[in-house]
C-alpha positions in Angstrom: 106.0 104.1 61.5 104.2 103.8 64.9 101.4 101.9 63.2 103.8 99.3 62.0 105.1 98.9 65.6 101.6 98.5 67.0 100.4 96.1 64.3 103.5 94.0 64.6 103.0 93.9 68.4 99.4 92.7 68.0 100.3 90.1 65.4 103.2 88.6 67.4 101.1 88.4 70.6 98.3 86.7 68.8 100.7 84.1 67.3 102.3 83.7 70.7 99.1 82.8 72.3 98.1 80.4 69.6 101.5 78.7 70.1 100.9 78.6 73.9 97.6 76.9 73.2 99.4 74.2 71.1 102.2 73.7 73.5 100.4 73.8 76.8 97.4 71.6 75.9 98.4 68.1 77.0 95.9 66.6 74.5 97.6 68.3 71.6 101.2 67.5 72.2 103.0 64.2 72.9 105.1 65.8 75.8 103.0 67.8 78.2 104.7 71.0 79.3 104.0 72.4 82.8 102.8 76.0 82.6 105.3 77.1 85.2 108.2 75.7 83.1 106.9 77.6 80.1 106.7 80.8 82.2 110.3 80.2 83.5 111.7 79.8 79.9 109.8 83.0 78.8 111.2 85.0 81.8 114.8 83.8 81.3 114.6 84.3 77.6 113.3 87.8 77.9 115.8 88.7 80.6 118.7 87.4 78.5 117.5 89.3 75.4 116.9 92.4 77.3 120.5 92.4 78.7 122.0 91.5 75.3 120.1 94.3 73.5 121.1 96.8 76.1 124.8 95.8 76.1 125.0 95.8 72.3 123.5 99.3 72.2 125.8 100.6 74.9 128.8 99.0 73.3 128.0 100.7 70.0 127.7 104.1 71.8 131.1 103.5 73.5 132.8 102.8 70.2 131.4 106.1 68.9 132.4 108.2 71.9 135.6 106.3 72.9 134.3 106.5 76.5 132.9 104.0 78.9 132.7 105.8 82.3 129.6 108.0 81.7 127.4 105.1 80.4 127.6 102.5 83.1 128.3 99.6 80.9 126.9 96.7 82.9 123.2 96.6 83.8 123.7 96.6 87.6 125.9 99.7 87.2 123.0 101.3 85.4 120.6 100.2 88.2 122.7 102.1 90.7 122.4 105.3 88.6 118.6 105.3 88.7 116.8 107.6 91.1 114.5 105.9 93.6 111.2 106.6 91.8 112.5 104.9 88.6 113.7 101.9 90.7 110.2 101.7 92.3 108.5 101.7 88.9 110.8 98.9 87.7 109.9 96.8 90.7 106.2 97.4 90.1 106.6 96.7 86.4 108.4 93.4 87.1 105.8 92.3 89.7 102.9 93.2 87.4 104.5 91.3 84.6 104.8 88.2 86.8 101.0 88.4 87.5 100.2 88.9 83.8 102.3 85.9 82.6 101.1 83.7 85.3 97.5 84.5 84.6 98.0 84.2 80.9 99.7 80.8 80.9 97.3 79.3 83.4 94.3 80.8 81.5 95.4 79.4 78.2 96.2 76.0 79.7 92.8 75.9 81.3 90.4 77.4 78.7 92.4 77.5 75.5 93.7 80.4 73.5 90.5 81.2 71.6 88.4 81.5 74.8 91.0 83.1 77.1 92.4 85.6 74.6 89.0 86.6 73.3 88.1 87.7 76.8 91.5 89.0 77.9 92.4 91.1 74.9 88.9 92.5 74.4 89.0 93.7 78.0 92.5 95.2 77.6 91.6 98.1 75.3 89.0 99.4 77.7 91.3 98.8 80.7 94.2 100.4 79.0 92.3 103.6 78.2 91.0 103.8 81.8 94.2 103.0 83.6 96.3 104.9 81.1 94.1 107.9 81.7 95.0 107.8 85.4 98.6 108.3 84.5 98.0 110.8 81.7 94.5 112.3 81.5 95.3 113.9 78.2 95.6 110.5 76.5 92.0 109.5 77.3 89.3 110.3 74.7 85.6 109.5 74.6 85.8 107.6 71.4 88.5 105.4 72.9 86.2 104.4 75.7 83.4 103.7 73.2 85.7 101.6 71.1 86.7 99.6 74.1 83.0 99.0 75.2 82.1 98.0 71.6 85.0 95.5 71.6 83.7 94.2 75.0 80.3 93.7 73.5 81.8 91.9 70.5 83.5 89.4 72.9 80.1 88.5 74.4 79.2 87.3 70.9 82.5 85.6 70.3 82.2 83.9 73.7 78.9 82.4 72.7 78.8 78.7 73.9 79.4 77.5 70.3 82.7 79.4 70.3 83.8 77.4 73.3 82.9 74.0 72.1 84.7 71.2 73.9 85.6 73.5 76.9 83.8 72.9 80.1 81.8 75.7 81.8 84.2 75.6 84.8 87.2 76.0 82.5 85.5 79.0 80.8 84.7 80.6 84.2 88.2 80.1 85.5 89.8 81.3 82.3 87.5 84.3 82.3 88.6 85.2 85.9 92.2 84.9 85.0 91.6 87.0 81.9 90.2 89.8 84.1 93.3 89.8 86.2 95.6 89.6 83.2 93.8 92.4 81.4 94.0 94.8 84.3 97.6 94.2 85.0 98.5 94.3 81.3 97.0 97.8 81.1 99.0 98.8 84.2 102.2 97.5 82.7 101.6 99.5 79.5 101.1 102.7 81.6 104.3 102.0 83.6 106.3 101.5 80.4 105.0 104.7 79.0 106.0 106.5 82.2 109.6 105.1 81.9 109.8 106.2 78.3 108.6 109.7 79.2 111.6 109.9 81.6 113.9 109.6 78.5 114.8 105.9 78.6 115.6 104.0 75.5 113.1 101.1 74.6 115.6 98.4 75.5 116.4 100.1 78.9 112.7 100.0 79.8 112.7 96.2 79.4 116.1 95.8 81.1 114.7 95.1 84.6 111.2 94.1 83.8 111.7 90.3 83.4 114.1 89.1 86.2 111.3 89.2 88.7 109.1 87.2 86.4 111.8 84.6 85.9 112.4 84.4 89.7 108.7 84.0 90.4 108.2 81.3 87.8 111.3 79.4 89.2 109.7 79.5 92.7 106.4 78.3 91.2 108.0 75.5 89.4 110.1 74.5 92.4 107.0 74.3 94.6 105.2 72.1 92.0 108.2 69.8 91.7 108.4 69.3 95.5 104.7 68.3 95.5 104.9 66.1 92.4 108.5 65.3 91.2 107.2 63.3 88.3 105.7 66.4 86.6 109.0 67.3 85.0 110.3 65.0 82.3 113.8 65.1 80.8 112.2 65.0 77.4 111.0 68.6 77.8 114.7 69.8 77.9 115.0 68.9 74.2 112.9 70.3 71.3 110.1 71.5 73.6 112.5 73.9 75.3 114.0 75.0 72.0 110.5 75.8 70.7 109.6 77.6 73.9 112.7 79.7 73.5 111.7 80.9 70.0 108.1 81.5 71.1 109.3 83.5 74.1 111.7 85.5 72.0 109.3 86.2 69.1 106.2 86.4 71.2 107.5 87.8 74.5 110.4 90.1 74.2 110.2 91.3 70.6 106.6 92.6 70.7 107.2 94.5 73.9 110.4 95.9 72.4 108.5 97.1 69.3 105.7 98.4 71.5 108.2 100.8 73.3 109.2 102.3 70.0 105.6 102.9 69.2 104.8 104.4 72.6 107.6 106.9 72.2 105.6 108.5 69.4 102.0 107.9 70.5 99.8 108.1 73.6 98.5 105.1 75.5 94.9 105.9 74.5 95.6 105.8 70.8 97.6 102.6 71.2 94.7 100.9 72.9 92.6 100.6 69.8 95.2 98.3 68.2 94.6 95.8 71.1 91.1 95.3 69.6 92.7 93.4 66.7 94.3 90.7 68.9 91.1 88.7 69.8 90.1 88.9 66.1 93.5 87.5 65.0 93.4 84.8 67.7 89.8 83.7 67.0 90.2 83.6 63.3 93.6 82.0 63.4 92.8 79.2 65.9 90.8 77.1 63.4 93.8 77.3 61.0 96.1 76.0 63.7 93.7 73.2 64.6 93.5 72.2 61.0 97.3 71.8 61.0 96.8 69.2 63.7 94.3 67.2 61.6 91.1 68.8 62.9 88.3 70.2 60.8 87.7 73.9 60.1 84.8 75.4 62.1 82.9 78.0 60.1 81.6 81.1 61.8 78.0 81.3 62.7 76.0 84.6 62.5 76.7 85.8 66.1 80.4 85.1 65.8 80.6 86.8 62.4 78.8 89.8 63.9 81.3 89.8 66.8 84.2 89.9 64.3 82.6 92.7 62.4 82.1 94.8 65.5 85.8 94.4 66.4 86.8 95.6 62.9 84.3 98.5 63.0 85.4 99.6 66.5 89.0 99.7 65.4 88.4 101.5 62.1 86.1 104.0 63.8 88.6 104.9 66.5 91.4 105.1 63.9 89.4 107.6 61.7 88.6 109.8 64.7 92.2 109.8 65.9 93.4 110.8 62.4 90.9 113.7 62.4 92.2 114.8 65.8 95.8 114.7 64.5 95.0 116.7 61.4 93.1 119.3 63.5 96.0 119.7 65.9 98.4 120.2 62.9 96.2 122.9 61.4 96.2 124.8 64.6 
């Protein structure tokens, strides 16, 4: 079942970033959406869904036990019950999430989803193995590091100039820098989530206090931009663009992380990392399809890009085979 959680996580994130590329590119939509506004909607949506999921679960438990006092029904009641180390991890998790979302939204708006995510998510597997190993050395394996490095090499092929046609070198450079920041902090967030789960928290509880800091930071960012340029916000974005942003945030922000927590309850961070290799593959292959929906022509893969895709598949399958052998060997013992 954990494979389903991880595969669903990767697929939803790839679709989310393709949607961001469509929504945040001012040359592809009739109503340009400020990246800070998109981040604010994602933060508020994820915060609201996190609270709703938690309250529904607690209410169901209360009905079964006919008791409210021990559970701490409201989120802020639950916050007061946490020990100081748990509160500190939540603050770190929320701040790191703000950095990830800010870098991701800016990177996609600058370089496009195919360029940013190919770099970002190919770096994430290796970073997740390394940073996750700092929290739990037992989750780090040599073949996970090798798979991450092979994926990184595959990105160099996918990031060939022909793969970034129409994007200026400066945009690629800026997007790549933001991808480095996003990748490192994404790996850090995954390790923090795993630590909270190891403390016995439910998956919805881990996300309960992750997103309020993100929403607050994006609101401050948007306010600063608005003070400098009031005309950047149009009332038109409060209609269908905001509704679309809400659904993208729910299906591509909160839901994948919620599913990820269920998977991490049953698996180590190192074994999860190999699934991240699939995201740049899904984004890069899916982007031409999305462009065709907007009236653009399909772009066929050249030899280098095809080799890059093949290396991503091989690195994932190779790591999966070695992990399965390790699991079988541990069961036999």
